[in-house]
Legacy VTK file of the C-alpha trace (Angstrom):
# vtk DataFile Version 3.0
C-alpha trace
ASCII
DATASET POLYDATA
POINTS 735 float
2.768 32.854 30.271
2.918 31.760 26.648
4.950 33.794 24.217
5.563 33.698 20.533
7.552 35.325 17.754
6.491 38.065 15.350
4.515 36.678 12.487
5.288 36.137 8.907
8.772 37.042 7.747
9.149 38.696 4.380
10.407 36.381 1.628
13.438 36.979 -0.521
13.124 39.908 -2.790
10.599 41.847 -0.668
11.414 44.440 1.917
10.487 43.629 5.506
7.838 45.746 7.154
7.884 47.197 10.652
5.045 44.909 11.654
6.914 41.783 10.578
10.115 40.028 11.426
12.937 40.778 9.055
14.047 37.488 7.629
17.367 36.658 9.246
20.027 34.624 7.612
19.473 30.955 8.095
21.612 29.291 10.672
24.354 27.025 9.339
23.778 23.320 9.414
26.499 21.569 11.398
28.156 18.584 9.862
26.747 15.368 11.277
29.082 13.000 9.470
32.646 12.187 10.314
33.791 12.563 6.712
35.579 15.652 5.451
33.107 18.115 3.929
33.632 19.321 0.382
33.040 22.786 -1.038
29.582 22.854 -2.637
29.412 23.523 -6.330
28.037 26.710 -7.856
24.874 24.919 -8.974
24.226 23.686 -5.431
24.782 27.193 -4.052
22.273 28.676 -6.503
19.775 25.927 -5.696
20.141 26.461 -1.958
19.859 30.229 -2.283
16.729 29.810 -4.340
15.218 27.700 -1.570
16.316 30.130 1.158
18.806 27.713 2.660
22.324 29.191 2.973
25.033 26.828 4.172
28.577 27.595 5.263
31.536 26.094 3.462
31.831 23.224 5.938
28.107 22.547 6.158
26.727 19.256 4.965
24.438 19.274 1.963
20.771 18.784 2.842
20.485 16.037 0.258
23.186 14.134 2.086
21.268 14.607 5.327
18.186 13.123 3.713
20.197 10.233 2.309
21.733 9.595 5.714
18.275 9.502 7.263
16.929 7.105 4.641
20.001 4.902 5.023
19.508 4.804 8.785
15.757 4.360 8.925
15.050 2.715 5.549
13.979 -0.863 5.028
17.015 -1.785 2.899
19.913 -1.126 5.205
22.387 -3.585 3.782
23.408 -6.976 5.001
22.961 -7.907 8.603
26.018 -8.410 10.824
27.372 -11.918 10.585
25.727 -12.578 7.216
27.217 -14.967 4.674
29.859 -13.513 2.319
28.641 -12.153 -0.987
29.592 -13.459 -4.432
32.163 -10.692 -4.880
33.871 -11.610 -1.598
33.927 -15.299 -2.482
35.428 -14.634 -5.960
38.403 -12.599 -4.822
41.017 -15.278 -5.506
39.322 -16.996 -8.489
40.199 -16.954 -12.147
37.854 -15.873 -14.940
36.624 -19.389 -15.739
36.226 -20.222 -12.055
34.305 -16.999 -11.473
31.934 -17.779 -14.347
31.409 -21.330 -13.120
30.905 -20.153 -9.546
28.390 -17.506 -10.583
26.353 -19.932 -12.678
26.355 -22.485 -9.866
25.209 -19.923 -7.295
22.970 -17.827 -9.509
19.554 -17.052 -8.012
16.909 -14.516 -8.892
14.697 -12.484 -6.607
11.085 -12.521 -7.892
10.443 -9.061 -6.448
13.032 -7.280 -8.612
12.359 -5.212 -11.718
14.526 -7.517 -13.823
12.203 -10.444 -13.169
9.175 -8.281 -13.992
10.680 -7.347 -17.351
11.380 -11.012 -17.973
7.698 -11.835 -17.422
6.984 -9.345 -20.222
9.024 -11.508 -22.631
7.274 -14.675 -21.457
3.870 -13.041 -21.924
4.788 -11.907 -25.443
5.840 -15.463 -26.348
2.654 -16.883 -24.860
0.485 -14.466 -26.853
2.398 -15.442 -30.011
1.530 -19.097 -29.452
-2.032 -18.290 -28.396
-2.797 -16.385 -31.601
-0.814 -18.209 -34.277
-1.080 -21.863 -33.254
-4.740 -22.040 -34.258
-4.371 -19.504 -37.093
-1.527 -21.415 -38.782
-3.409 -24.681 -38.370
-6.594 -23.359 -39.996
-5.304 -20.819 -42.511
-2.562 -22.937 -44.023
-1.520 -20.225 -46.441
0.077 -18.451 -43.472
2.850 -21.062 -43.621
3.168 -20.542 -47.337
0.806 -22.101 -49.892
1.216 -25.852 -50.299
-1.031 -26.002 -53.358
-2.056 -23.938 -56.350
-5.618 -22.630 -56.829
-7.252 -23.694 -60.089
-10.249 -21.809 -61.484
-12.517 -22.831 -64.372
-12.072 -20.899 -67.611
-15.670 -19.891 -68.238
-14.784 -17.983 -71.408
-13.634 -21.096 -73.299
-14.741 -24.280 -71.594
-15.975 -24.674 -68.051
-14.235 -28.038 -67.794
-10.829 -26.488 -68.379
-9.091 -25.225 -65.221
-6.210 -22.816 -65.073
-4.195 -21.250 -62.293
-6.420 -18.588 -60.793
-5.690 -15.071 -61.869
-6.988 -11.849 -60.360
-9.829 -11.630 -62.907
-10.839 -15.252 -62.310
-10.962 -14.776 -58.532
-12.999 -11.606 -58.965
-15.611 -13.105 -61.294
-15.630 -16.662 -59.981
-18.893 -18.603 -59.991
-17.583 -21.448 -57.818
-14.829 -21.966 -55.277
-11.460 -22.782 -56.889
-9.958 -26.241 -56.601
-6.567 -26.920 -55.034
-3.700 -28.813 -56.646
-0.879 -29.603 -54.175
2.710 -28.736 -55.071
5.023 -31.659 -55.515
7.409 -30.269 -52.862
4.609 -28.780 -50.693
5.621 -25.317 -51.857
9.116 -25.304 -50.333
10.821 -24.155 -53.484
8.474 -21.207 -53.888
7.710 -20.198 -50.284
10.729 -21.415 -48.266
11.363 -17.927 -46.819
7.924 -17.793 -45.138
8.379 -21.170 -43.502
11.887 -20.331 -42.409
10.549 -17.177 -40.751
7.945 -19.163 -38.799
10.581 -21.700 -37.815
12.852 -18.971 -36.447
9.982 -17.459 -34.462
9.065 -20.857 -33.012
12.638 -21.596 -31.998
13.053 -18.152 -30.449
9.906 -18.554 -28.325
10.956 -22.060 -27.290
14.350 -20.730 -26.203
12.564 -18.146 -24.054
10.521 -20.963 -22.501
13.686 -22.981 -21.804
15.379 -19.989 -20.159
12.278 -19.429 -18.063
12.414 -23.049 -16.932
16.027 -22.506 -15.815
15.068 -19.313 -13.987
12.258 -21.140 -12.218
14.829 -23.597 -10.885
16.804 -20.631 -9.475
13.831 -18.619 -8.226
14.192 -17.514 -4.606
11.219 -17.746 -2.290
10.191 -16.122 0.953
10.916 -18.034 4.136
10.356 -16.341 7.494
10.155 -12.980 5.737
13.506 -13.314 3.901
14.319 -14.380 0.343
15.785 -17.871 0.479
18.770 -18.152 -1.902
20.078 -21.588 -0.995
20.334 -23.554 -4.261
19.559 -26.925 -2.686
16.401 -25.661 -0.987
15.262 -23.902 -4.167
15.783 -27.033 -6.265
14.022 -29.243 -3.732
11.046 -26.919 -3.614
10.848 -26.439 -7.398
11.206 -30.106 -8.409
8.451 -31.084 -5.975
6.073 -28.423 -7.253
3.353 -28.630 -9.889
5.056 -25.841 -11.826
8.015 -28.104 -12.638
5.740 -30.699 -14.270
4.051 -28.010 -16.362
7.428 -26.618 -17.462
8.563 -30.052 -18.618
5.344 -30.619 -20.580
5.631 -27.230 -22.317
9.188 -28.020 -23.434
8.327 -31.280 -25.233
9.166 -30.554 -28.940
6.315 -32.472 -30.549
6.114 -30.080 -33.499
9.790 -30.634 -34.365
9.445 -34.404 -34.086
6.225 -34.732 -36.078
6.199 -31.712 -38.348
9.875 -31.616 -39.316
10.882 -35.182 -40.285
14.692 -34.976 -40.157
16.623 -34.818 -42.419
14.196 -34.489 -45.347
12.779 -30.977 -44.803
11.253 -30.734 -48.273
8.274 -32.896 -47.336
7.378 -30.926 -44.221
3.637 -30.755 -43.785
3.592 -28.919 -40.483
1.061 -29.464 -37.704
1.078 -26.209 -35.712
-1.697 -27.449 -33.423
0.661 -29.878 -31.694
2.400 -26.828 -30.252
-0.646 -26.412 -28.009
1.345 -27.759 -25.046
3.050 -24.324 -24.947
-0.262 -22.831 -23.854
-0.033 -24.539 -20.448
2.425 -21.893 -19.256
-0.386 -19.532 -18.309
0.750 -19.000 -14.702
3.527 -16.637 -15.776
1.032 -14.557 -17.771
-1.226 -14.228 -14.722
1.763 -13.142 -12.681
2.638 -10.512 -15.279
-0.914 -9.147 -15.284
-1.020 -8.942 -11.485
2.341 -7.192 -11.253
1.459 -4.759 -14.033
-1.846 -3.921 -12.369
-0.121 -3.151 -9.062
2.573 -1.073 -10.776
0.210 0.841 -13.049
-0.944 4.315 -12.047
-4.236 3.692 -13.906
-5.173 0.137 -12.841
-8.822 0.450 -13.869
-7.901 1.342 -17.445
-5.467 -1.580 -17.488
-8.232 -3.947 -16.350
-10.461 -2.715 -19.178
-7.623 -3.324 -21.640
-7.166 -6.874 -20.332
-10.888 -7.606 -20.751
-10.780 -6.279 -24.322
-7.817 -8.552 -25.070
-9.717 -11.540 -23.679
-12.661 -10.726 -25.954
-10.466 -10.370 -29.046
-8.709 -13.685 -28.349
-12.011 -15.532 -27.883
-13.416 -14.067 -31.108
-10.166 -14.949 -32.913
-10.314 -18.606 -31.850
-13.989 -18.844 -32.721
-13.308 -17.330 -36.163
-10.610 -19.920 -36.814
-12.928 -22.730 -35.724
-15.646 -21.411 -38.063
-13.338 -21.444 -41.078
-11.968 -24.850 -40.067
-15.496 -26.312 -40.026
-16.229 -24.583 -43.337
-13.192 -26.244 -44.875
-14.186 -29.595 -43.384
-17.700 -29.328 -44.864
-16.512 -27.762 -48.089
-16.100 -24.118 -49.015
-19.085 -22.782 -50.914
-21.212 -25.918 -50.481
-24.063 -24.081 -48.724
-25.059 -20.654 -47.487
-23.629 -21.109 -43.971
-20.046 -22.043 -44.768
-17.549 -19.595 -46.191
-17.768 -19.343 -49.963
-19.397 -17.677 -52.933
-22.910 -18.849 -51.995
-23.174 -17.038 -48.625
-24.847 -13.687 -48.195
-21.520 -11.909 -47.865
-20.719 -12.560 -51.541
-17.655 -10.935 -52.934
-18.137 -7.714 -54.910
-16.412 -7.140 -58.189
-13.336 -5.444 -56.717
-12.620 -7.952 -53.882
-10.754 -11.219 -54.377
-10.809 -14.382 -52.318
-7.510 -13.876 -50.497
-6.202 -15.035 -47.131
-6.925 -11.656 -45.547
-10.491 -11.713 -46.917
-11.115 -15.167 -45.449
-9.851 -14.193 -41.992
-11.663 -10.835 -41.910
-14.985 -12.426 -42.856
-14.504 -15.226 -40.292
-13.665 -12.691 -37.571
-16.732 -10.651 -38.512
-18.973 -13.738 -38.410
-17.537 -14.724 -35.015
-18.136 -11.243 -33.600
-21.782 -11.271 -34.693
-22.513 -14.726 -33.321
-20.785 -14.218 -29.947
-22.174 -10.777 -29.247
-25.649 -11.741 -30.587
-26.073 -8.298 -32.095
-26.447 -9.221 -35.761
-27.827 -11.806 -38.160
-25.710 -14.517 -39.734
-26.584 -17.118 -42.399
-28.741 -19.882 -40.980
-27.095 -23.286 -40.521
-28.053 -26.190 -42.773
-26.225 -29.329 -41.632
-26.275 -30.908 -38.180
-22.692 -29.991 -37.415
-23.495 -26.403 -38.317
-26.465 -26.372 -35.941
-24.349 -27.798 -33.121
-21.589 -25.251 -33.650
-24.000 -22.300 -33.832
-25.852 -23.486 -30.717
-22.632 -23.741 -28.729
-21.571 -20.336 -30.014
-24.850 -18.763 -28.947
-24.596 -20.273 -25.464
-21.010 -19.108 -25.100
-21.991 -15.725 -26.497
-24.621 -15.236 -23.799
-22.118 -16.095 -21.066
-19.408 -13.951 -22.606
-21.738 -11.016 -23.093
-22.942 -11.234 -19.463
-19.353 -11.468 -18.236
-18.293 -8.509 -20.335
-21.175 -6.357 -19.165
-20.552 -7.256 -15.520
-16.789 -6.677 -15.646
-16.980 -3.470 -17.623
-19.751 -2.156 -15.379
-17.784 -2.866 -12.210
-14.632 -1.355 -13.702
-16.429 1.810 -14.741
-17.977 2.111 -11.282
-14.544 1.634 -9.702
-13.051 4.246 -12.001
-15.702 6.754 -10.968
-15.857 5.715 -7.296
-13.644 8.578 -6.142
-15.599 11.084 -8.206
-18.902 9.720 -6.877
-17.761 9.956 -3.265
-16.482 13.482 -3.819
-19.721 14.480 -5.533
-21.765 13.071 -2.638
-19.835 15.227 -0.184
-20.351 18.260 -2.380
-24.084 17.548 -2.705
-24.374 17.234 1.064
-22.739 20.631 1.552
-25.067 22.154 -1.053
-28.147 20.775 0.696
-26.922 22.070 4.044
-26.265 25.569 2.675
-29.668 25.609 1.017
-31.336 24.503 4.252
-29.517 27.146 6.309
-30.203 29.938 3.783
-26.541 30.644 3.071
-25.928 33.553 0.732
-25.325 32.834 -2.942
-21.934 34.515 -2.862
-20.670 32.255 -0.071
-22.228 29.234 -1.737
-20.334 29.955 -4.952
-17.092 30.262 -2.987
-17.665 26.837 -1.459
-18.449 25.275 -4.846
-15.339 26.810 -6.412
-13.292 25.500 -3.493
-14.563 21.977 -4.209
-13.774 22.401 -7.902
-10.236 23.457 -7.052
-9.752 20.401 -4.834
-10.907 18.049 -7.573
-8.926 19.767 -10.318
-5.707 19.459 -8.288
-6.451 15.882 -7.133
-6.586 16.897 -3.473
-9.880 15.251 -2.602
-8.096 12.689 -0.403
-6.004 13.585 2.625
-2.586 12.081 3.220
-3.759 10.420 6.425
-6.618 8.599 4.677
-4.371 7.323 1.917
-1.416 6.276 4.096
-3.247 4.892 7.121
-3.157 1.355 5.689
0.670 1.419 5.693
2.842 0.676 8.738
4.408 3.605 10.577
7.840 2.887 9.110
6.678 3.203 5.510
4.527 6.217 6.362
7.593 7.954 7.778
9.696 7.181 4.697
7.031 8.406 2.279
6.458 11.534 4.337
10.200 12.205 4.486
10.543 11.996 0.715
7.484 14.179 0.152
7.928 16.789 2.897
11.642 16.683 3.727
12.656 19.634 1.573
9.645 21.603 2.778
10.455 21.100 6.451
14.152 21.863 5.940
13.225 25.373 4.819
12.080 26.225 8.334
14.890 28.028 10.132
14.422 26.367 13.495
14.398 22.843 12.025
17.429 23.080 9.764
19.790 21.073 11.994
17.340 18.960 13.978
18.001 15.263 14.385
16.407 12.932 11.880
14.195 11.167 14.410
12.398 14.387 15.328
11.916 15.324 11.676
10.505 11.858 11.010
7.805 12.484 13.604
7.085 16.042 12.514
6.586 15.234 8.834
3.759 12.911 9.850
2.102 15.805 11.676
1.994 18.175 8.698
-1.565 18.858 7.561
-2.447 20.238 4.126
-5.009 23.033 4.131
-6.452 24.851 1.114
-7.530 28.493 1.326
-9.771 30.274 -1.155
-9.092 33.717 -2.667
-9.553 36.419 -0.052
-9.404 34.068 2.956
-7.415 35.346 5.936
-4.955 32.796 7.236
-4.448 34.826 10.404
-5.307 38.301 11.680
-3.392 40.691 13.839
-3.992 39.933 17.509
-4.967 36.283 17.025
-3.379 33.696 19.285
-0.677 31.778 17.426
-1.163 28.033 17.577
0.197 26.932 14.173
3.069 27.534 11.803
2.539 27.622 8.025
4.593 26.584 4.993
3.439 27.768 1.565
3.282 24.824 -0.834
1.465 26.485 -3.748
0.008 29.930 -4.341
0.675 33.432 -2.988
-0.122 35.232 0.258
-0.117 38.940 1.042
0.694 40.650 4.323
-1.797 43.521 4.440
-2.717 46.372 6.751
-5.874 46.608 8.838
-7.793 48.174 5.948
-6.870 45.260 3.667
-5.661 47.611 0.924
-2.043 48.375 1.732
0.252 45.419 1.011
3.447 45.142 3.034
4.899 41.921 1.597
4.090 38.937 -0.603
4.776 35.372 0.471
5.298 32.861 -2.321
5.976 29.145 -2.620
8.459 27.978 -0.001
7.850 30.862 2.428
7.446 30.045 6.124
5.774 32.093 8.848
4.606 31.564 12.399
7.428 29.148 13.247
8.334 30.897 16.531
4.780 31.056 17.803
4.696 27.312 18.453
7.806 27.324 20.691
6.399 29.373 23.642
9.657 31.302 24.006
9.763 33.193 27.284
10.485 36.918 26.990
8.987 37.566 23.564
7.874 41.203 23.486
4.970 40.427 21.172
3.559 37.782 23.437
1.485 34.946 22.031
-0.270 37.130 19.452
-0.128 37.507 15.693
1.432 40.749 14.572
0.132 40.960 10.995
-2.769 40.106 8.710
-2.024 37.403 6.132
-4.466 36.983 3.255
-4.617 34.501 0.387
-4.404 36.053 -3.095
-5.744 33.045 -5.009
-6.157 29.432 -4.078
-3.294 28.618 -1.730
-2.080 25.277 -0.386
-0.410 25.470 3.021
1.268 22.873 5.201
0.255 23.440 8.820
2.101 22.220 11.928
0.153 22.441 15.179
1.789 23.544 18.426
0.480 20.550 20.373
1.881 18.138 17.790
5.307 19.752 18.056
5.423 19.626 21.842
4.181 16.059 21.931
7.134 15.131 19.732
9.618 17.234 21.738
8.830 15.361 24.958
10.869 12.455 23.615
13.726 14.715 22.426
14.827 16.949 25.332
18.094 17.922 23.642
16.284 18.979 20.485
13.873 20.989 22.609
16.711 22.929 24.220
18.303 23.508 20.823
15.062 24.821 19.308
14.421 27.186 22.220
17.990 28.479 22.077
17.759 29.067 18.342
14.410 30.833 18.710
15.804 33.135 21.397
18.738 33.991 19.137
16.370 34.936 16.315
14.290 37.146 18.623
17.420 38.681 20.140
18.742 39.549 16.699
15.474 41.322 15.888
15.484 43.072 19.296
12.222 41.383 20.239
13.437 39.489 23.324
13.216 40.544 26.964
16.585 39.553 28.401
15.318 39.746 31.989
12.733 37.037 31.400
13.629 33.472 32.375
14.943 31.300 29.599
12.116 28.828 30.005
8.709 29.101 31.500
6.018 26.586 31.688
3.137 26.877 29.308
-0.453 26.366 30.307
-0.317 22.922 28.755
2.768 21.968 30.756
1.242 23.286 33.986
-1.923 21.327 33.314
0.136 18.240 32.563
2.093 18.607 35.816
-1.137 19.042 37.769
-2.573 15.973 36.119
0.532 14.035 37.079
0.318 15.191 40.695
-3.370 14.296 40.867
-2.609 10.829 39.504
0.102 10.337 42.157
-2.293 11.430 44.918
-4.973 9.137 43.571
-2.541 6.239 43.621
-1.484 6.959 47.197
-5.097 7.394 48.327
-6.070 4.086 46.757
-3.161 2.416 48.528
-4.149 3.916 51.908
-7.765 2.878 51.421
-6.651 -0.668 50.657
-4.416 -0.767 53.742
-7.215 0.642 55.914
-9.671 -1.945 54.626
-7.210 -4.766 55.309
-6.464 -3.539 58.850
-10.145 -3.058 59.592
-10.910 -6.609 58.488
-8.175 -8.027 60.728
-9.389 -6.032 63.742
-12.970 -7.173 63.239
-11.846 -10.798 63.202
-9.852 -10.346 66.411
-12.746 -8.605 68.167
-15.103 -11.390 67.123
-12.681 -13.987 68.488
-12.343 -12.131 71.802
-16.100 -11.834 72.113
-16.472 -15.590 71.653
-13.823 -16.295 74.297
-15.407 -13.842 76.690
-18.856 -15.404 76.258
-17.468 -18.879 76.925
-15.586 -17.889 80.039
-18.532 -15.892 81.289
-20.762 -18.970 81.000
-18.137 -21.056 82.807
-17.882 -18.513 85.590
-21.657 -18.423 86.059
-21.915 -22.213 86.426
-18.986 -22.282 88.788
-20.572 -19.650 90.944
-23.819 -21.597 91.094
-22.095 -24.814 92.186
-20.021 -23.011 94.785
-23.149 -21.401 96.188
-25.023 -24.726 96.362
-22.032 -26.476 97.945
-21.927 -29.323 95.416
-18.895 -30.270 93.428
-18.566 -29.261 89.805
-18.671 -32.077 87.314
-16.656 -31.275 84.268
-19.127 -33.107 82.083
-21.858 -30.697 83.131
-19.918 -27.720 81.886
-21.205 -26.393 78.582
-18.313 -25.592 76.299
-19.717 -23.318 73.564
-17.900 -22.858 70.316
-15.082 -25.189 71.290
-14.926 -26.647 67.840
-14.944 -23.243 66.237
-11.920 -21.978 68.160
-10.080 -25.303 68.246
-10.509 -25.745 72.008
-10.535 -29.308 73.350
-11.875 -30.615 76.624
-8.517 -31.997 77.686
-7.100 -28.520 77.655
-9.451 -27.385 80.447
-9.398 -30.521 82.672
-6.333 -29.536 84.751
-7.945 -26.260 85.718
-11.247 -27.943 86.539
-9.568 -30.583 88.735
-7.667 -27.865 90.488
-10.897 -25.943 91.000
-12.493 -28.943 92.783
-9.886 -28.791 95.589
-10.715 -25.218 96.450
-12.702 -24.308 99.526
-15.854 -22.276 99.396
-13.969 -19.270 100.655
-11.532 -19.454 97.771
-14.107 -19.791 95.034
-13.877 -16.150 94.065
-10.086 -16.365 93.680
-10.431 -19.384 91.428
-13.026 -17.548 89.408
-10.780 -14.548 88.973
-7.812 -16.707 88.067
-9.923 -18.660 85.608
-11.203 -15.486 84.031
-7.647 -14.261 83.620
LINES 1 736
735 0 1 2 3 4 5 6 7 8 9 10 11 12 13 14 15 16 17 18 19 20 21 22 23 24 25 26 27 28 29 30 31 32 33 34 35 36 37 38 39 40 41 42 43 44 45 46 47 48 49 50 51 52 53 54 55 56 57 58 59 60 61 62 63 64 65 66 67 68 69 70 71 72 73 74 75 76 77 78 79 80 81 82 83 84 85 86 87 88 89 90 91 92 93 94 95 96 97 98 99 100 101 102 103 104 105 106 107 108 109 110 111 112 113 114 115 116 117 118 119 120 121 122 123 124 125 126 127 128 129 130 131 132 133 134 135 136 137 138 139 140 141 142 143 144 145 146 147 148 149 150 151 152 153 154 155 156 157 158 159 160 161 162 163 164 165 166 167 168 169 170 171 172 173 174 175 176 177 178 179 180 181 182 183 184 185 186 187 188 189 190 191 192 193 194 195 196 197 198 199 200 201 202 203 204 205 206 207 208 209 210 211 212 213 214 215 216 217 218 219 220 221 222 223 224 225 226 227 228 229 230 231 232 233 234 235 236 237 238 239 240 241 242 243 244 245 246 247 248 249 250 251 252 253 254 255 256 257 258 259 260 261 262 263 264 265 266 267 268 269 270 271 272 273 274 275 276 277 278 279 280 281 282 283 284 285 286 287 288 289 290 291 292 293 294 295 296 297 298 299 300 301 302 303 304 305 306 307 308 309 310 311 312 313 314 315 316 317 318 319 320 321 322 323 324 325 326 327 328 329 330 331 332 333 334 335 336 337 338 339 340 341 342 343 344 345 346 347 348 349 350 351 352 353 354 355 356 357 358 359 360 361 362 363 364 365 366 367 368 369 370 371 372 373 374 375 376 377 378 379 380 381 382 383 384 385 386 387 388 389 390 391 392 393 394 395 396 397 398 399 400 401 402 403 404 405 406 407 408 409 410 411 412 413 414 415 416 417 418 419 420 421 422 423 424 425 426 427 428 429 430 431 432 433 434 435 436 437 438 439 440 441 442 443 444 445 446 447 448 449 450 451 452 453 454 455 456 457 458 459 460 461 462 463 464 465 466 467 468 469 470 471 472 473 474 475 476 477 478 479 480 481 482 483 484 485 486 487 488 489 490 491 492 493 494 495 496 497 498 499 500 501 502 503 504 505 506 507 508 509 510 511 512 513 514 515 516 517 518 519 520 521 522 523 524 525 526 527 528 529 530 531 532 533 534 535 536 537 538 539 540 541 542 543 544 545 546 547 548 549 550 551 552 553 554 555 556 557 558 559 560 561 562 563 564 565 566 567 568 569 570 571 572 573 574 575 576 577 578 579 580 581 582 583 584 585 586 587 588 589 590 591 592 593 594 595 596 597 598 599 600 601 602 603 604 605 606 607 608 609 610 611 612 613 614 615 616 617 618 619 620 621 622 623 624 625 626 627 628 629 630 631 632 633 634 635 636 637 638 639 640 641 642 643 644 645 646 647 648 649 650 651 652 653 654 655 656 657 658 659 660 661 662 663 664 665 666 667 668 669 670 671 672 673 674 675 676 677 678 679 680 681 682 683 684 685 686 687 688 689 690 691 692 693 694 695 696 697 698 699 700 701 702 703 704 705 706 707 708 709 710 711 712 713 714 715 716 717 718 719 720 721 722 723 724 725 726 727 728 729 730 731 732 733 734
């Protein structure tokens, strides 16, 4: 007969009611480690008291228990026995210089670490620097510092006289200014700008060189483990395509061609020859993939990446437009940049570097997105460039629309699925004529789930992970919750690892009854969020309030023999607002306890002690009694044993029956043969003639492996018999 404990205990700060168990003091947690326990600090004591876990002075801290479990069952459990010595062990007897040399020689990097991820951030920043400014510095030469002076015509005196352009001249210009190169290419006046670009270039190139070194020390996976052998890493890296790309990106063409040593004053600079740095795109892809997997909002990150792609494409196209305009001649027609195009400068805007880039970027945006009008081309090269831009714009626009559309649909996929479920429930309630009040409760329940991001269950989210990782995640999420249960406070870690996977989250609406007095107890409950009230039968009188962290129904799932309350709930528990509860089913607990017999005995003993303390235990009852489930399981086992034995007997009977049938058939054949022989013999004896052995019909001799030579001695002996002895011979022959 199944038994259970009285239902929900009163939490701290509320007086227990006669209908409920008084909350007993939690049992101490025995020390599971061999180390000497330390006295817990005051902060730990307050924290434990707040969570209703009271430990003795020698008890082990629950955090240490969790750490011990994770150290035992985690994936990173240290080095395997017999592994190679670490760097620290090998450097015990080395000097400082030898240690440094040894560390550099044996330095390797694991690509799965956070340090390598942060390094990819630096590489990506350097790549973006080259991607944006290589083309910009090549086209807009004033970025490197002006190499020439702008000369404007003095329209007030003589149009043939040119002076260095002033603000007023640039504002009221009628034609594009002419350029007069500096004798020293502007080094004396703008050396600081060029020095700044040089420092940035060198810094990025140093980052590239360091990345090349790290690639030569990059560990790789082999048979599931990170290979750190330097020789294998070098052999793999030098034979790879990545090594060739790294070498090409490190060729300093810009220093050789743009900085003719040692005369720096005549530097003309060709930033475009730094384009070999753009081949290191693999590291950028790796950074984007790692960031997307690490990000908590991957869809938003994908949208950001697409926007960056669009901006970079427009930037390059803007630079190409201004480059072609310079090649044709600024201001020579309406299409190129200059004073003759439709975007003429107003009175308060000058022809500066920023103005040139902004207008080029604007023109590029219009032509690639095909959403605005631009000046019509005039020359052949202009037509070719505009045609290519329009074709690329169509492809880019289609790609953007497709990617953004798919990203938006992915971002709203969870909401759409949730809304479909909600719409299905609404249609069902409308079809079944459910009352409006109940329908509103259901809708509010759905709203609460979505607002608290509880639309997905833990099982659906974690089912793609292996059991080991599921157990570790569940332990970190539910460990503290499960440790608050009195009967589980000193259970072994293996049992807790199985139980945390069995916890189910259930959400109750305001006014829902979690259990009623007299119900059969099949679950225990842990309050995660919200408040519950223990009320009387009328639902008005409140005996106690259960808040976050409270546990009730834990003894009902143990089937403790001798419980005076039996397997029935002893109180009504009602939800005040929306309440989240962790539920552990009785069947799940007992399925786990089958593999832990010692833990089962410990739990039953602890449960009996709790009931005995509350004077709710019948001491005359047996300590253990079989539940209905156990009896049914035993009967099923007995039936399976009987079925196995019956099948074995049937098989033996079939085999014996087959053998007997074969023997009977053989005897029948022998009997028929000897009967035929006896009949012929009798006929010959009656007629008085001798029996010729060749006249004897020997049926089935070949079937039973009988030869004629075997019967000749008997036949010859039968010929010597008298007529009076024929019957004796017949009898002897039959025998």
